[in-house]
C-alpha positions, 0 to 999 in steps of 0.5 A: 602754214606751208612752207619749204626748205630755203623759204623765209619765216617772217615774225612780227615785232610786238614791242615798240623799237623791235622790227620783224625778225626774218629767219630761213627755214632750214628744216620742216619737220611737220607733214606736208610743209607744216610746222614745226619749223627748224629756222636759222637767224642772220646771227647763226642761232637756230630754233625750232619754231611753231609759228603763230598768227604774228608769223607768215612765210615768204617763198624763196625765189625758185629758178 
């Protein structure tokens, strides 16, 4: 998995009634865009994440 600052990390929900979670990648701490990632959720919560196989990166729109 590779990401850049500004990309979205999508984490699929595992429980019925809980949808996917989206978080903006604010810092990439691994070499060459690899995890771990510091992400910020919509509610402002920040967390260091090592994404699992239930996650994927959605690239940000590049201008």
